Structures are given as structure tokens and as C-alpha cells.
C-alpha positions as a Markdown table, in Angstrom:
| # | Residue | x | y | z |
|---|---|---|---|---|
| 1 | Met | 3.7 | -0.6 | 19.0 |
| 2 | Thr | 5.0 | -2.2 | 15.7 |
| 3 | Phe | 3.6 | -1.8 | 12.5 |
| 4 | Gly | 2.8 | -5.4 | 12.4 |
| 5 | Ala | 0.6 | -5.1 | 15.7 |
| 6 | Lys | -0.8 | -1.8 | 14.6 |
| 7 | Leu | -2.3 | -3.4 | 11.4 |
| 8 | Ala | -3.6 | -6.4 | 12.9 |
| 9 | Ala | -5.3 | -4.3 | 15.6 |
| 10 | Ala | -6.8 | -2.1 | 13.0 |
| 11 | Ala | -8.0 | -4.9 | 10.7 |
| 12 | Ala | -9.6 | -6.8 | 13.7 |
| 13 | Arg | -11.2 | -3.5 | 15.0 |
| 14 | His | -12.8 | -2.7 | 11.7 |
| 15 | Gly | -13.5 | -6.0 | 10.4 |
| 16 | Ser | -11.4 | -5.0 | 7.3 |
| 17 | Trp | -8.5 | -6.0 | 5.0 |
| 18 | Leu | -9.3 | -3.0 | 2.6 |
| 19 | Cys | -6.4 | -0.5 | 2.1 |
| 20 | Leu | -7.3 | 2.8 | 0.8 |
| 21 | Gly | -4.9 | 4.6 | -1.7 |
| 22 | Leu | -4.7 | 8.2 | -1.5 |
| 23 | Asp | -3.9 | 9.2 | -5.0 |
| 24 | Pro | -5.4 | 12.8 | -5.4 |
| 25 | Glu | -5.3 | 14.3 | -9.0 |
| 26 | Leu | -6.6 | 18.1 | -9.1 |
| 27 | Asp | -8.5 | 17.7 | -12.5 |
| 28 | Arg | -10.3 | 14.9 | -11.0 |
| 29 | Leu | -11.7 | 16.6 | -7.9 |
| 30 | Pro | -15.3 | 17.2 | -7.4 |
| 31 | Ala | -16.4 | 20.6 | -8.7 |
| 32 | Val | -17.6 | 21.4 | -5.5 |
| 33 | Leu | -14.1 | 21.6 | -4.1 |
| 34 | Arg | -12.7 | 24.0 | -6.7 |
| 35 | Gly | -13.2 | 27.0 | -4.7 |
| 36 | Glu | -11.5 | 25.8 | -1.7 |
| 37 | Ala | -8.1 | 27.3 | -0.7 |
| 38 | Asp | -6.6 | 23.8 | -0.6 |
| 39 | Pro | -8.9 | 21.5 | -2.5 |
| 40 | Ile | -6.6 | 18.6 | -2.4 |
| 41 | Ala | -6.1 | 18.8 | 1.5 |
| 42 | Arg | -10.1 | 19.2 | 2.0 |
| 43 | Phe | -10.8 | 16.3 | -0.5 |
| 44 | Cys | -8.3 | 14.0 | 1.5 |
| 45 | His | -9.5 | 14.9 | 4.7 |
| 46 | Glu | -13.2 | 14.2 | 3.9 |
| 47 | Ile | -12.2 | 11.1 | 2.3 |
| 48 | Ile | -10.2 | 9.8 | 5.4 |
| 49 | Ala | -13.0 | 11.0 | 7.8 |
| 50 | Ala | -15.7 | 9.0 | 5.8 |
| 51 | Thr | -13.6 | 5.9 | 5.6 |
| 52 | Ala | -11.2 | 5.6 | 8.5 |
| 53 | Asp | -13.6 | 3.1 | 10.4 |
| 54 | Val | -13.8 | 1.0 | 7.3 |
| 55 | Val | -10.1 | 0.3 | 6.2 |
| 56 | Cys | -7.1 | -1.3 | 7.6 |
| 57 | Ala | -4.8 | 1.2 | 6.4 |
| 58 | Phe | -4.2 | 4.2 | 4.3 |
| 59 | Lys | -1.6 | 4.4 | 1.3 |
| 60 | Pro | -0.9 | 7.8 | 0.2 |
| 61 | Asn | 1.2 | 7.7 | -3.2 |
| 62 | Ser | 4.1 | 10.1 | -2.9 |
| 63 | Gly | 4.1 | 10.7 | -6.5 |
| 64 | Phe | 1.0 | 12.5 | -6.7 |
| 65 | Phe | 1.9 | 15.0 | -3.8 |
| 66 | Glu | 5.6 | 15.6 | -5.3 |
| 67 | Ala | 4.0 | 16.6 | -8.4 |
| 68 | Gln | 2.4 | 19.5 | -6.7 |
| 69 | Gly | 5.9 | 21.0 | -5.8 |
| 70 | Ile | 7.0 | 22.1 | -2.7 |
| 71 | Ala | 3.7 | 22.9 | -1.2 |
| 72 | Gly | 2.6 | 19.1 | -2.2 |
| 73 | Met | 5.3 | 17.8 | 0.2 |
| 74 | Gln | 4.0 | 19.6 | 3.1 |
| 75 | Arg | 0.6 | 18.6 | 2.0 |
| 76 | Leu | 1.7 | 14.9 | 2.1 |
| 77 | Ala | 2.8 | 15.3 | 5.7 |
| 78 | Asp | -0.4 | 17.2 | 6.5 |
| 79 | Val | -2.5 | 14.2 | 5.0 |
| 80 | Ile | -0.6 | 11.5 | 6.7 |
| 81 | Ala | -1.3 | 13.5 | 10.2 |
| 82 | Met | -5.0 | 13.5 | 9.4 |
| 83 | Val | -5.2 | 9.9 | 9.6 |
| 84 | Pro | -6.3 | 8.7 | 13.2 |
| 85 | Ala | -3.5 | 7.4 | 15.1 |
| 86 | Ala | -4.7 | 4.0 | 15.4 |
| 87 | Val | -5.0 | 3.4 | 11.8 |
| 88 | Pro | -1.5 | 2.6 | 9.9 |
| 89 | Val | -0.3 | 4.5 | 6.9 |
| 90 | Ile | 1.8 | 3.0 | 4.2 |
| 91 | Leu | 3.9 | 5.4 | 2.2 |
| 92 | Asp | 3.9 | 4.5 | -1.5 |
| 93 | Ala | 7.3 | 5.6 | -2.6 |
| 94 | Lys | 9.0 | 2.7 | -4.0 |
| 95 | Arg | 12.3 | 3.8 | -2.6 |
| 96 | Gly | 15.7 | 1.9 | -3.4 |
| 97 | Asp | 19.1 | 3.4 | -3.0 |
| 98 | Ile | 22.4 | 2.8 | -1.3 |
| 99 | Gly | 24.1 | 3.7 | 2.0 |
| 100 | Ser | 23.6 | 7.2 | 3.2 |
| 101 | Thr | 20.9 | 8.1 | 0.6 |
| 102 | Ala | 18.8 | 5.1 | 1.8 |
| 103 | Glu | 19.2 | 6.2 | 5.4 |
| 104 | Ala | 18.2 | 9.7 | 4.2 |
| 105 | Tyr | 15.0 | 8.3 | 2.6 |
| 106 | Ala | 14.3 | 6.3 | 5.6 |
| 107 | Arg | 14.4 | 9.1 | 7.9 |
| 108 | Ala | 12.2 | 11.1 | 5.4 |
| 109 | Ala | 9.5 | 8.5 | 5.5 |
| 110 | Phe | 9.6 | 7.5 | 9.0 |
| 111 | Asp | 10.7 | 10.5 | 10.8 |
| 112 | Val | 10.0 | 13.5 | 8.9 |
| 113 | Leu | 6.5 | 12.1 | 7.3 |
| 114 | Gly | 5.6 | 9.8 | 10.1 |
| 115 | Ala | 4.6 | 6.8 | 8.0 |
| 116 | Asp | 4.2 | 3.4 | 9.7 |
| 117 | Ala | 5.5 | 1.6 | 6.5 |
| 118 | Val | 6.9 | 2.1 | 3.3 |
| 119 | Thr | 7.2 | 0.5 | -0.1 |
| 120 | Leu | 10.6 | -0.4 | -1.5 |
| 121 | Ser | 12.4 | -1.6 | -4.5 |
| 122 | Pro | 14.6 | -4.6 | -4.0 |
| 123 | Tyr | 16.8 | -4.1 | -7.2 |
| 124 | Leu | 19.8 | -2.7 | -5.5 |
| 125 | Gly | 20.0 | -5.8 | -3.0 |
| 126 | Gly | 19.8 | -6.2 | 0.7 |
| 127 | Asp | 22.2 | -3.4 | 1.7 |
| 128 | Ala | 20.0 | -1.0 | 0.1 |
| 129 | Leu | 17.1 | -2.3 | 2.2 |
| 130 | Ala | 18.9 | -2.5 | 5.3 |
| 131 | Pro | 18.4 | 1.1 | 6.6 |
| 132 | Phe | 14.8 | 0.9 | 6.1 |
| 133 | Leu | 14.8 | -2.4 | 7.9 |
| 134 | Ala | 16.6 | -1.0 | 10.8 |
| 135 | Trp | 13.3 | 0.7 | 12.0 |
| 136 | Arg | 12.1 | -2.4 | 13.4 |
| 137 | Asp | 8.9 | -0.8 | 14.5 |
| 138 | Arg | 8.1 | 0.1 | 10.9 |
| 139 | Gly | 6.8 | -1.8 | 7.9 |
| 140 | Cys | 8.7 | -2.4 | 4.6 |
| 141 | Phe | 6.7 | -3.8 | 1.6 |
| 142 | Ile | 9.2 | -4.8 | -1.1 |
| 143 | Leu | 8.1 | -5.0 | -4.7 |
| 144 | Cys | 7.9 | -8.5 | -5.8 |
| 145 | Arg | 5.2 | -9.4 | -8.5 |
| 146 | Thr | 3.7 | -5.9 | -9.3 |
| 147 | Ser | 0.3 | -5.2 | -11.0 |
| 148 | Asn | 1.5 | -3.2 | -14.0 |
| 149 | Pro | 1.4 | -5.1 | -17.6 |
| 150 | Gly | 5.1 | -4.6 | -18.3 |
| 151 | Ser | 6.3 | -6.1 | -14.9 |
| 152 | Ala | 7.0 | -9.5 | -16.4 |
| 153 | Glu | 9.8 | -8.1 | -18.8 |
| 154 | Val | 11.9 | -8.4 | -15.3 |
| 155 | Gln | 10.1 | -10.0 | -12.6 |
| 156 | Gln | 9.4 | -13.3 | -14.7 |
| 157 | Leu | 13.1 | -13.6 | -16.0 |
| 158 | Arg | 14.2 | -16.9 | -15.2 |
| 159 | Leu | 17.1 | -17.9 | -13.1 |
| 160 | Glu | 19.4 | -20.9 | -13.7 |
| 161 | Asp | 17.2 | -23.3 | -11.7 |
| 162 | Gly | 14.1 | -22.2 | -13.8 |
| 163 | Arg | 12.4 | -20.2 | -11.2 |
| 164 | Pro | 11.3 | -16.6 | -12.0 |
| 165 | Leu | 13.0 | -13.8 | -10.3 |
| 166 | Tyr | 10.0 | -12.5 | -8.6 |
| 167 | Leu | 10.0 | -15.9 | -6.4 |
| 168 | Glu | 13.6 | -15.3 | -5.5 |
| 169 | Ile | 12.8 | -11.9 | -4.2 |
| 170 | Ala | 10.0 | -13.6 | -2.1 |
| 171 | Arg | 12.3 | -16.1 | -0.8 |
| 172 | Arg | 15.0 | -13.5 | 0.2 |
| 173 | Ala | 12.5 | -11.2 | 1.8 |
| 174 | Ala | 11.0 | -13.9 | 3.8 |
| 175 | Tyr | 14.2 | -15.6 | 4.8 |
| 176 | Glu | 17.2 | -13.4 | 4.5 |
| 177 | Trp | 15.7 | -9.9 | 4.8 |
| 178 | Asn | 13.0 | -10.3 | 7.7 |
| 179 | Ala | 15.3 | -10.7 | 10.7 |
| 180 | Ala | 13.1 | -7.9 | 12.4 |
| 181 | Gly | 9.7 | -9.5 | 11.3 |
| 182 | Asn | 8.9 | -6.3 | 9.7 |
| 183 | Val | 9.0 | -7.1 | 6.0 |
| 184 | Gly | 5.9 | -7.4 | 3.5 |
| 185 | Leu | 5.7 | -7.9 | -0.1 |
| 186 | Val | 3.7 | -6.2 | -2.8 |
| 187 | Val | 1.9 | -8.6 | -5.1 |
| 188 | Gly | -0.5 | -7.5 | -7.9 |
| 189 | Ala | -4.3 | -8.6 | -7.9 |
| 190 | Thr | -3.7 | -8.7 | -11.5 |
| 191 | Phe | -1.7 | -11.9 | -11.5 |
| 192 | Pro | -3.4 | -14.2 | -9.0 |
| 193 | Asp | -1.6 | -17.4 | -9.9 |
| 194 | Glu | 1.7 | -15.8 | -9.2 |
| 195 | Ala | 0.5 | -14.3 | -6.1 |
| 196 | Ala | -0.9 | -17.5 | -5.0 |
| 197 | Ala | 3.0 | -18.8 | -5.6 |
| 198 | Val | 4.3 | -16.0 | -3.4 |
| 199 | Arg | 1.9 | -16.7 | -0.8 |
| 200 | Ala | 2.8 | -20.3 | -0.7 |
| 201 | Leu | 6.4 | -19.5 | -0.3 |
| 202 | Cys | 5.7 | -16.7 | 2.2 |
| 203 | Pro | 2.9 | -18.1 | 4.4 |
| 204 | Ala | 3.5 | -15.5 | 7.3 |
| 205 | Leu | 4.2 | -12.3 | 5.3 |
| 206 | Pro | 1.8 | -9.6 | 5.0 |
| 207 | Leu | 0.9 | -8.9 | 1.2 |
| 208 | Leu | 0.1 | -5.5 | -0.2 |
| 209 | Val | -2.1 | -6.2 | -3.2 |
| 210 | Pro | -2.9 | -3.5 | -5.6 |
| 211 | Gly | -4.7 | -3.9 | -8.8 |
| 212 | Val | -8.5 | -4.5 | -8.0 |
| 213 | Gly | -10.8 | -1.7 | -9.0 |
| 214 | Ala | -9.5 | 0.7 | -11.8 |
| 215 | Gln | -6.8 | -1.9 | -12.6 |
| 216 | Gly | -9.3 | -4.8 | -13.5 |
| 217 | Gly | -7.7 | -7.4 | -11.2 |
| 218 | Asp | -10.5 | -10.0 | -9.9 |
| 219 | Leu | -11.1 | -9.3 | -6.3 |
| 220 | Ala | -12.3 | -12.7 | -5.1 |
| 221 | Ala | -9.4 | -14.5 | -7.1 |
| 222 | Ala | -6.9 | -12.1 | -5.3 |
| 223 | Val | -8.3 | -12.7 | -2.0 |
| 224 | Arg | -8.1 | -16.4 | -2.5 |
| 225 | Ala | -4.5 | -16.1 | -3.7 |
| 226 | Thr | -3.0 | -14.0 | -1.2 |
| 227 | Arg | -5.0 | -14.5 | 2.3 |
| 228 | Asp | -2.9 | -16.4 | 5.0 |
| 229 | Ala | -3.9 | -19.4 | 6.8 |
| 230 | Ala | -6.0 | -17.4 | 9.3 |
| 231 | Gly | -8.0 | -15.7 | 6.4 |
| 232 | Gly | -6.1 | -12.4 | 6.6 |
| 233 | Gly | -2.7 | -11.1 | 6.0 |
| 234 | Ala | -3.6 | -9.4 | 2.6 |
| 235 | Leu | -4.1 | -5.9 | 2.3 |
| 236 | Ile | -6.3 | -5.5 | -0.7 |
| 237 | Asn | -5.6 | -2.1 | -2.0 |
| 238 | Ala | -8.1 | 0.3 | -3.9 |
| 239 | Ser | -7.6 | 3.8 | -4.8 |
| 240 | Arg | -9.4 | 5.3 | -7.8 |
| 241 | Ser | -12.7 | 3.3 | -7.7 |
| 242 | Ile | -13.1 | 4.7 | -4.0 |
| 243 | Leu | -11.8 | 8.2 | -4.2 |
| 244 | Tyr | -13.7 | 9.0 | -7.4 |
| 245 | Ala | -16.8 | 6.9 | -6.8 |
| 246 | Ser | -18.7 | 10.3 | -7.2 |
| 247 | Ser | -17.9 | 13.7 | -8.8 |
| 248 | Gly | -20.9 | 15.4 | -7.1 |
| 249 | Ala | -21.1 | 17.1 | -3.6 |
| 250 | Asp | -21.5 | 13.4 | -2.1 |
| 251 | Phe | -18.1 | 12.3 | -2.9 |
| 252 | Ala | -17.5 | 11.4 | 0.6 |
| 253 | Glu | -20.4 | 9.6 | 1.2 |
| 254 | Ala | -20.0 | 7.7 | -2.1 |
| 255 | Ala | -16.5 | 6.9 | -1.3 |
| 256 | Arg | -17.8 | 5.4 | 2.1 |
| 257 | Arg | -20.4 | 3.4 | 0.3 |
| 258 | Glu | -17.8 | 1.9 | -2.2 |
| 259 | Ala | -15.4 | 1.2 | 0.7 |
| 260 | Leu | -18.0 | -0.7 | 2.6 |
| 261 | Arg | -18.9 | -2.6 | -0.5 |
| 262 | Leu | -15.3 | -3.7 | -1.0 |
| 263 | Arg | -14.8 | -4.4 | 2.5 |
| 264 | Ala | -17.8 | -6.8 | 2.3 |
| 265 | Ala | -16.8 | -8.4 | -0.9 |
| 266 | Ile | -13.2 | -9.1 | 0.6 |
| 267 | Ala | -15.0 | -10.9 | 3.6 |
| 268 | Ala | -17.2 | -12.9 | 1.2 |
| 269 | Ala | -14.3 | -13.9 | -0.7 |
């Protein structure tokens, strides 16, 4: 099954376009887990178990696991393996390199870690994306108009014809790099007007939309800007607002309640 088919099936089965980011920070874990042999693994397991039927995908951020050292990389693989097989996993690693290095990164993401999709930087051009795109059954979400405040420094640079750079990235993603039909784009909820321009240019691409919740993006505006003609196609990502909804022993139940609330809010929008 391709990533796109797996995503569509999970979204339909769960009635959800909510994507849950897994960004575990040891100093933010509930105190009840501090005595565990592996508190991060236990935390992720409980969160996944509580929300797997509420989300359309999980998005572990590689950086939080890499910062834990060698054990963290094994933990990342273990956490991905915890996700039910029918729910897609997007590895948020923002890879982008040339030739054999990109091939190695692709094998690491898809073969070693077993992710269904990965986030990629387009800065090195299409040949650096090609080793990932060659995995035709996996998804590739290319950074386009990201949610961070400083993103405009590069992404809003004007081309000779006056268009911003991020729209040229979107055009190439949809019409030059998507031969296998496995390309998506990352567009931030914090910039709904720009996100709407990307959606207008790329009506059929899946959009990964971070920036709601802790980053302050307006959920309703983001959904309206990024949904496709069928009312889906936009993975609205939330991480900290769900993961740390409670610091008590009820952290998993609180995470589920917040995920249910966000799922309903996405549907309402």
C-alpha cells in the first residue's frame, strides 16, 4: 500500500485529519514516569495507545530522539514500531543532501526506521530529492512555507517575475518532482494566506500543516486555507498542546481529550 492510500484510509476510518507530533522532552514528562527505566518510551507508548484511533498520522521529530544519544536513535525506531500498522508515520527529519548521502538518508528513514513518509528540504534541488522520491510507496513532504517566524527571510524572496520563492517550490513539487505521486508540502498554519496560495497552485497535493496549538496558528483559518476540494488533504499537526495537556498521572487521558477536541474542531472548520 502506498503512503497516500494508507493516509486516506486512516483519515476515513478515524474521521480525522489530525496529525500528532511526537516530540518527547525528558524535563517535561509527567512526574509519575520519572522512576521508569525508560520514561520516554513509556510516555510515547501511552500517548500512542491513547490517540491512535483519533489521528490520521503520527509525526515523530528525529531531533528530540537524536539529542538522547545512541539510545535515542534506537528509541526512535522502537517508537515508530509502537504505532499500529494501519496508521502512517511521518519522520520529521528535514533531510536534504546530495547523491549517495541522500540515498543513505532515504534508506535510514524508510528501511531502517520503517517510516511511511519523511520531511525534506528542497534547497539542494531535485537531484537531492530524487533518492527519496524513488521510494514510490513512501511519502515525501517538502518544506515550502514553514511556520517559524524567520521563514520569510528565504521563502518570501522575490523571483524575477515577482513571485515569492515558496510558490516556485510548490510549483516544482507538484509539476516536476511528483512523477510517482508521492509528494506533499509543508505549509505553516501561522501563515494562512500563503498556505491558501499554495493550495490554489497545488490542489491535489497533501499538505502537512504545523503551527497550531503552541505556535499560535489559527486552526479554523488554517483548515480553510489548506483543505482540498473534498474537504481533506491537510494534515493539521499538533504536538506539545496534546502531549503535555496534563503533567499528572492522567497525561494519556488528557492527551486523548485534547486530540478529540482538535479532531472535532478540524471537522467543524
